[in-house]
BADO-403907 format. One record per atom (N, C-alpha, C): residue in one letter; x, y, z. Coordinates in steps of 0.02 Angstrom, whole numbers, padded with zeros to 5 digits, always signed. Example, Ala and Ser with C-alpha at 12.3 -4.5 7.8 and 13.67 -1.06 7.14 Angstrom:
! residues 2
A+00660-00284+00390A+00615-00225+00390A+00660-00165+00390S+00642-00112+00354S+00684-00053+00357S+00645+00002+00394
This chain:
! residues 233
M+03448-02284-02635M+03504-02300-02591M+03534-02367-02612D+03600-02369-02615D+03634-02431-02634D+03620-02486-02584Q+03617-02547-02609Q+03604-02605-02567Q+03670-02636-02544Y+03668-02670-02486Y+03725-02710-02464Y+03717-02779-02496H+03765-02797-02537H+03764-02863-02569H+03814-02911-02537T+03867-02883-02508T+03922-02923-02482T+03931-02910-02407L+03927-02964-02367L+03933-02958-02295L+03998-02993-02272L+04040-02955-02238L+04105-02979-02214L+04101-02989-02138F+04100-03052-02117F+04091-03068-02046F+04156-03084-02012D+04168-03053-01955D+04220-03075-01909D+04198-03143-01882L+04246-03180-01854L+04230-03248-01829L+04224-03250-01753D+04279-03236-01718D+04280-03245-01645D+04242-03191-01608D+04197-03212-01564D+04155-03169-01524D+04105-03129-01566T+04097-03150-01630T+04044-03124-01672T+03999-03182-01693L+04029-03235-01720L+03992-03295-01738L+04006-03353-01690L+04069-03362-01672L+04089-03415-01627L+04102-03388-01557D+04082-03426-01507D+04090-03407-01436D+04162-03420-01415F+04205-03371-01428F+04276-03381-01413F+04289-03382-01337G+04250-03345-01299G+04259-03346-01226G+04253-03416-01197R+04204-03453-01221R+04194-03522-01199R+04253-03566-01218A+04277-03558-01280A+04334-03598-01303A+04397-03580-01264E+04406-03516-01252E+04465-03492-01216E+04467-03521-01145Q+04410-03523-01111Q+04408-03550-01043Q+04426-03624-01042T+04400-03662-01090T+04415-03733-01094T+04490-03744-01106A+04519-03705-01151A+04590-03712-01167A+04634-03693-01108L+04615-03640-01073L+04655-03618-01016L+04651-03669-00959E+04593-03699-00949E+04587-03751-00899E+04635-03809-00913K+04640-03828-00977K+04684-03883-00997K+04757-03864-00986V+04775-03803-01002V+04844-03780-00993V+04862-03779-00919L+04819-03753-00877L+04832-03750-00806L+04837-03820-00776A+04793-03865-00799A+04795-03935-00775A+04861-03968-00794H+04888-03950-00852H+04952-03978-00875H+05007-03961-00825F+05003-03902-00795F+05053-03880-00746F+05030-03894-00674E+04977-03934-00668E+04950-03954-00602E+04932-03892-00561M+04900-03844-00594M+04879-03782-00561M+04803-03778-00562E+04775-03751-00509E+04703-03743-00503E+04679-03688-00550A+04622-03699-00583A+04594-03649-00628A+04550-03601-00589A+04581-03555-00553A+04545-03507-00513A+04509-03456-00558P+04449-03434-00540P+04411-03388-00583P+04450-03326-00603E+04490-03299-00556E+04526-03237-00572E+04580-03248-00625F+04602-03310-00634F+04653-03325-00684F+04625-03312-00755F+04561-03328-00764F+04531-03319-00831F+04530-03245-00850Q+04511-03202-00804Q+04509-03131-00818Q+04579-03104-00831L+04628-03127-00791L+04697-03106-00801L+04722-03125-00870Y+04708-03187-00890Y+04731-03209-00956Y+04697-03169-01012R+04632-03157-01005R+04596-03121-01058R+04626-03051-01067E+04643-03019-01012E+04672-02952-01016E+04740-02953-01051I+04781-03002-01032I+04847-03009-01062I+04841-03027-01136N+04798-03073-01151N+04788-03095-01220N+04764-03037-01264K+04714-03001-01241K+04686-02945-01278K+04739-02892-01291A+04779-02878-01241A+04831-02827-01248A+04883-02847-01301H+04899-02911-01304H+04949-02935-01352H+04922-02934-01423W+04858-02953-01433W+04829-02949-01500W+04823-02877-01523E+04810-02831-01477E+04806-02761-01496E+04875-02734-01515M+04928-02761-01484M+04996-02742-01504M+05011-02767-01575L+04984-02825-01592L+04991-02849-01661L+04955-02803-01709E+04895-02782-01691E+04857-02737-01734E+04894-02672-01747R+04936-02651-01697R+04975-02589-01704R+05044-02603-01733N+05056-02665-01754N+05121-02685-01782N+05179-02678-01732E+05164-02687-01668E+05215-02683-01617E+05245-02752-01601L+05209-02805-01620L+05232-02873-01612L+05216-02912-01675T+05254-02966-01686T+05235-03013-01740T+05184-03062-01712K+05152-03099-01758K+05102-03148-01736K+05134-03201-01692D+05193-03226-01711D+05226-03278-01672D+05243-03252-01602E+05263-03189-01597E+05278-03160-01532E+05215-03156-01489V+05160-03137-01520V+05096-03134-01483V+05079-03203-01454L+05082-03254-01497L+05062-03321-01477L+05105-03348-01420S+05168-03330-01419S+05214-03354-01367S+05212-03310-01305Y+05220-03244-01316Y+05227-03197-01259Y+05166-03196-01214R+05106-03204-01242R+05046-03199-01200R+05047-03252-01145H+05070-03312-01161H+05073-03365-01110H+05131-03353-01061E+05187-03329-01087E+05243-03315-01042E+05226-03260-00992R+05192-03208-01015R+05173-03153-00970R+05121-03177-00919F+05075-03218-00942F+05023-03244-00898F+05054-03285-00841F+05098-03331-00858F+05128-03374-00807F+05178-03336-00764E+05210-03285-00793E+05253-03242-00752E+05213-03210-00696A+05152-03188-00714A+05109-03157-00663A+05089-03206-00609L+05091-03271-00625L+05075-03323-00576L+05138-03351-00543G+05196-03321-00559G+05258-03341-00527G+05290-03403-00557K+05276-03417-00621K+05303-03477-00653K+05332-03459-00721K+05389-03489-00737K+05422-03478-00802K+05405-03537-00848V+05382-03521-00908V+05363-03573-00956V+05392-03557-01025D+05393-03608-01068D+05409-03598-01138D+05344-03580-01174G+05338-03517-01192G+05275-03492-01219G+05253-03528-01282S+05300-03546-01326S+05281-03579-01388S+05253-03648-01376K+05280-03685-01328K+05255-03751-01312K+05186-03748-01279V+05178-03699-01234V+05113-03690-01203V+05061-03671-01255D+05081-03629-01302D+05034-03607-01353D+05011-03665-01397Q+05054-03713-01409Q+05035-03770-01450Q+04979-03810-01416L+04986-03821-01351L+04935-03856-01312L+04870-03815-01312Y+04877-03751-01301Y+04820-03706-01298Y+04782-03705-01364R+04817-03697-01419R+04784-03692-01484R+04756-03759-01508N+04789-03813-01489N+04760-03879-01505N+04692-03888-01472T+04687-03863-01410T+04623-03868-01374T+04571-03822-01405I+04592-03762-01424I+04546-03715-01457I+04520-03746-01522A+04565-03777-01560A+04545-03807-01624A+04494-03863-01614E+04502-03902-01560E+04459-03959-01548E+04392-03939-01516H+04393-03888-01474H+04334-03872-01435H+04306-03801-01447G+04336-03764-01494G+04317-03694-01503G+04270-03681-01560H+04223-03727-01572H+04178-03720-01629H+04105-03704-01609H+04095-03685-01546H+04026-03673-01523H+04000-03606-01547L+03941-03607-01578L+03909-03547-01603L+03867-03513-01549F+03860-03448-01554F+03811-03414-01512F+03742-03436-01534D+03695-03436-01486D+03627-03458-01501D+03597-03419-01560G+03569-03455-01606G+03534-03424-01663G+03579-03404-01721T+03644-03411-01712T+03691-03388-01764T+03681-03426-01830L+03677-03492-01826L+03673-03532-01887L+03609-03516-01926D+03554-03504-01891D+03491-03486-01925D+03498-03421-01963V+03530-03371-01931V+03539-03306-01963V+03584-03313-02025I+03639-03347-02017I+03686-03355-02072I+03655-03393-02130E+03619-03446-02114E+03586-03486-02166E+03537-03443-02206E+03498-03402-02172E+03449-03360-02206E+03483-03306-02248L+03535-03274-02220L+03570-03222-02257L+03604-03249-02319S+03627-03311-02316S+03663-03340-02372S+03619-03347-02434R+03553-03345-02425R+03507-03351-02481R+03501-03287-02521T+03519-03231-02490T+03508-03166-02521T+03572-03124-02528H+03626-03144-02494H+03687-03104-02494H+03748-03149-02503R+03803-03117-02523R+03867-03152-02525R+03901-03144-02457L+03918-03200-02425L+03947-03198-02359L+04020-03220-02360F+04062-03184-02322F+04133-03201-02317F+04154-03195-02244I+04203-03235-02225I+04234-03231-02159I+04298-03190-02165I+04309-03143-02119I+04372-03106-02115I+04396-03112-02043T+04453-03146-02032T+04474-03159-01964T+04550-03156-01956N+04572-03128-01901N+04641-03135-01881N+04650-03203-01849G+04710-03228-01845G+04721-03291-01812G+04765-03339-01851V+04769-03399-01825V+04811-03451-01855V+04769-03493-01902K+04793-03502-01963K+04755-03534-02016K+04729-03603-01996A+04773-03647-01973A+04753-03716-01957A+04700-03718-01903T+04707-03675-01853T+04659-03673-01797T+04591-03648-01822Q+04591-03593-01858Q+04528-03563-01881Q+04492-03609-01930Q+04529-03641-01975Q+04497-03685-02023Q+04464-03744-01990K+04497-03774-01941K+04468-03831-01906K+04404-03810-01869R+04406-03753-01837R+04348-03729-01800R+04289-03715-01847L+04303-03686-01904L+04251-03672-01953L+04219-03736-01978H+04259-03786-01993H+04233-03850-02016H+04187-03881-01963R+04208-03879-01901R+04170-03910-01847R+04107-03872-01831S+04106-03807-01844S+04049-03765-01826S+03988-03775-01871G+04000-03799-01932G+03945-03804-01980G+03933-03741-02020L+03975-03690-02012L+03966-03626-02046L+03989-03627-02119L+04040-03665-02134L+04074-03659-02198L+04029-03662-02260P+03979-03706-02262P+03939-03711-02324P+03903-03646-02343Y+03896-03600-02295Y+03857-03540-02308Y+03901-03480-02329F+03967-03491-02330F+04012-03436-02347F+04046-03448-02413S+04051-03394-02452S+04083-03398-02518S+04159-03396-02515G+04186-03377-02458G+04258-03374-02450G+04278-03358-02379V+04340-03376-02361V+04367-03363-02294V+04435-03329-02302F+04443-03273-02269F+04507-03236-02270F+04536-03235-02200I+04594-03268-02192I+04628-03273-02127I+04693-03235-02132S+04708-03196-02081S+04766-03151-02083S+04831-03188-02100E+04839-03248-02075E+04900-03286-02088E+04908-03300-02163D+04852-03308-02198D+04854-03319-02270D+04868-03255-02309T+04838-03201-02287T+04843-03138-02324T+04911-03104-02316G+04944-03116-02260G+05007-03081-02245G+04995-03016-02209Y+04932-03000-02196Y+04913-02938-02161Y+04861-02957-02109Q+04849-02913-02061Q+04797-02925-02013Q+04752-02863-02006K+04690-02876-01986K+04646-02821-01970K+04678-02782-01912P+04676-02716-01911P+04637-02671-01954P+04676-02642-02014M+04732-02671-02032M+04772-02643-02087M+04731-02635-02151R+04738-02578-02183R+04702-02568-02246R+04724-02621-02296A+04787-02643-02293A+04813-02693-02339A+04774-02758-02335F+04749-02775-02275F+04709-02835-02267F+04644-02828-02307F+04611-02772-02299F+04547-02761-02333F+04556-02751-02408D+04612-02723-02429D+04627-02718-02500D+04637-02788-02530Y+04670-02831-02491Y+04681-02901-02512Y+04613-02935-02522V+04569-02926-02474V+04502-02956-02478V+04464-02929-02539A+04465-02864-02547A+04428-02832-02601A+04452-02856-02670A+04517-02867-02675A+04546-02887-02740A+04528-02959-02758R+04506-02998-02709R+04494-03070-02720R+04420-03089-02717I+04378-03040-02709I+04305-03052-02714I+04281-03023-02780E+04252-03065-02820E+04230-03045-02886E+04179-02988-02882Q+04191-02937-02922Q+04146-02879-02927Q+04134-02847-02858F+04187-02842-02819F+04181-02812-02752F+04172-02736-02758D+04124-02711-02722D+04110-02639-02721D+04107-02618-02647R+04152-02574-02627R+04154-02554-02557R+04088-02523-02534K+04053-02490-02578K+03991-02457-02560K+03934-02506-02546S+03941-02567-02572S+03888-02617-02561S+03911-02673-02515A+03965-02660-02477A+03991-02709-02429A+03981-02684-02358L+03973-02731-02312L+03964-02714-02241L+04005-02762-02199I+04045-02735-02154I+04085-02774-02106I+04045-02781-02042I+04040-02842-02016I+04006-02855-01953I+04056-02887-01905G+04070-02854-01849G+04118-02882-01802G+04113-02851-01733D+04144-02884-01685D+04139-02862-01615D+04195-02815-01594S+04249-02812-01632S+04308-02775-01611S+04311-02705-01641L+04311-02654-01598L+04318-02586-01622L+04387-02574-01652T+04439-02601-01621T+04507-02588-01644T+04527-02629-01705S+04490-02682-01719S+04506-02725-01775S+04456-02717-01832D+04394-02736-01820D+04343-02735-01873D+04319-02665-01890I+04301-02627-01839I+04271-02561-01852I+04324-02511-01876K+04382-02511-01845K+04435-02466-01869K+04457-02486-01939G+04461-02552-01951G+04481-02575-02017G+04433-02552-02071G+04369-02556-02057G+04319-02532-02104G+04323-02457-02114H+04331-02422-02058H+04335-02349-02060H+04394-02327-02105D+04451-02358-02096D+04511-02339-02134D+04509-02363-02206S+04464-02411-02221S+04461-02440-02288S+04399-02419-02327N+04361-02372-02298N+04301-02346-02332N+04249-02400-02345I+04240-02443-02296I+04188-02494-02298I+04143-02485-02237D+04078-02485-02247D+04031-02476-02191D+04039-02532-02140T+04025-02516-02077T+04035-02564-02023T+03973-02570-01978C+03966-02630-01950C+03914-02643-01900C+03948-02674-01839W+03943-02640-01783W+03975-02663-01721W+03928-02710-01684Y+03950-02772-01678Y+03913-02822-01637Y+03934-02812-01565N+03889-02785-01525N+03906-02763-01457N+03854-02788-01407P+03853-02854-01394P+03801-02883-01352P+03802-02859-01280L+03859-02836-01256L+03865-02813-01186L+03853-02739-01178G+03840-02705-01233G+03827-02633-01229G+03886-02592-01206K+03946-02609-01229K+04007-02573-01210K+04005-02503-01241S+04042-02457-01209S+04048-02390-01237S+04105-02387-01287N+04103-02340-01331N+04156-02332-01382N+04200-02273-01361P+04264-02287-01342P+04308-02233-01320P+04348-02200-01377F+04336-02221-01438F+04377-02198-01494F+04343-02143-01533S+04383-02110-01575S+04356-02054-01614S+04316-02078-01675F+04329-02139-01697F+04292-02167-01754F+04231-02206-01727S+04180-02210-01768S+04118-02243-01747S+04093-02291-01801P+04058-02344-01781P+04027-02389-01831P+03967-02355-01862H+03947-02378-01920H+03887-02351-01952H+03824-02378-01918Y+03830-02439-01890Y+03774-02471-01856Y+03800-02506-01794E+03754-02520-01748E+03771-02558-01688E+03714-02606-01671I+03730-02668-01656I+03679-02718-01639I+03700-02756-01576K+03650-02781-01540K+03663-02822-01481K+03651-02896-01495Q+03610-02910-01545Q+03596-02978-01566Q+03606-02983-01641L+03631-03040-01663L+03648-03046-01733L+03587-03039-01778N+03529-03061-01755N+03469-03056-01798N+03446-02984-01809E+03474-02937-01773E+03459-02866-01786E+03487-02842-01853I+03530-02883-01882I+03559-02865-01947I+03505-02861-02001Y+03451-02898-01991Y+03396-02897-02041Y+03368-02827-02050S+03358-02792-01994S+03328-02725-01998S+03374-02677-02033I+03440-02685-02025I+03488-02643-02059I+03485-02655-02134L+03485-02718-02153L+03484-02735-02224L+03419-02715-02256T+03364-02721-02220T+03298-02702-02247T+03294-02627-02259S+03318-02588-02209S+03314-02515-02216S+03362-02490-02270R+03419-02522-02274R+03468-02502-02325R+03444-02520-02396N+03409-02575-02401N+03390-02600-02467N+03322-02574-02491S+03288-02535-02447S+03222-02511-02466S+03226-02445-02506
């Protein structure tokens, strides 16, 4: 059986705790408008934000539209009109400064895997924000490369994104690569459409409503060891 030599990791909600960063950023945005950070506001924003990124994945919006519209729709729901691009600047500045927290045990797993495998980051998002967060997280030394959608000109799950990645990794072989990510619509669908095996990081045990399925599913990142061991034996 072929071995996995190349591991392609998603960043947000796979390695970095984006939920924590998002809450901090939203608190700052609401404070800017002298509004109370009510618990229900966080859930409302997450739903709106997720819906807008999924529209980007389907090519229904541009990235700039996503970044602006998500805040405009959120504040519209709260009865307030805002300039979405200005709000997004404040929001992303906060994410960049405070959004580098790793899930427990992540650095240990990545450090160990880097000794035996080639590791790469594959992430949608804004280049400046993602790069700053990666630097602050301490992850960068363990990765051979970082692919950010803003740089590639494509976003996950587009096959063009994964073709771009494959063309820029030396001796890349789709059969010996594995994508690890939390998003079914981004990471898992992207791998499915690009003929690359996938591992769904699913710590909350969510159900899969789609017709495509990951090759593997884990609830903790360290479960990746058993997948690599069984594949490589």
